[in-house]
N, C-alpha and C positions, 0 to 999 in steps of 0.2 A: 552406529547411525546407519540409516538405510541408504541404499544406492538406486539410481534411476537411470534407466537407458531410454533415450527418446530418439526414435528412428524418423528418417525422412524429413529432416528439417532442411529447408531451402539453404543453399550456399550463402545466398545474399544475406539471409538472417544471421547466420553464423559470423560471417564477415563483419556485419554491423555490430554485434556483440564483441567480437574480437577487437574491434577499433575502440569501442567504449571501454573495454577492459584496459586497453593500452593507455587510454586517456587517464584512467583512474589508478594506474599503476599497479594492476593486479592481473592475474592470470584469467583466461576465459573461464576455468572451472570457477574461481572465486567470484567472478562477475555474474555468472548464471545463477550461483548460489545466493547471491545478494538479490537478484531479480525474483527468485522464488520466495525468499524470505519476506521481502517487501510485498508480494502479492498475496500473502496468506490474509485470510479474513480476520477482521477484528472481533474480540470477544465483546459481548454487552458492555462490560465495564470500560473497555477501551473506546467503543463508540461514544459513551457517555463523556468520557473525558475529552475526546475530540470536540464534541458539541460544545462542552463548557469552555474549552480553550478558544473556539471560534466566538462564542458568546462574550468572552472576555474582551475580545477585540472590537465589539459593537459598542457605540456610544450607549450611556446608561439609560437614556430615555427611549431607546429603541430596542432593548432587550426583551427576550422572551423565555420562558423556563424550557430548558431542553428536554426535560422528562415528559412534560405535557406534550410538546411538539412530537416526540418520538412516538407517545401513545396515540396521539391523534393520526398520525401517518399510519401506524400499525392497524388502527381500527377501521380505516377506510376500505 
């Protein structure tokens, strides 16, 4: 696995992540790794799955096709 060094991070930011790590019962390194992993961009299939998941939460009479919505947005 790769390693990353990030310089000049304000102390207040580090302390906020350290406090959050403590709340989650993990180390600062584990907390920051989680933040980075969760911030990774979605692949096209993942975006479609998210759209379909949200669509499933919409009442049947108000649903739209997620593929057509994505294409419409892309073509603008």
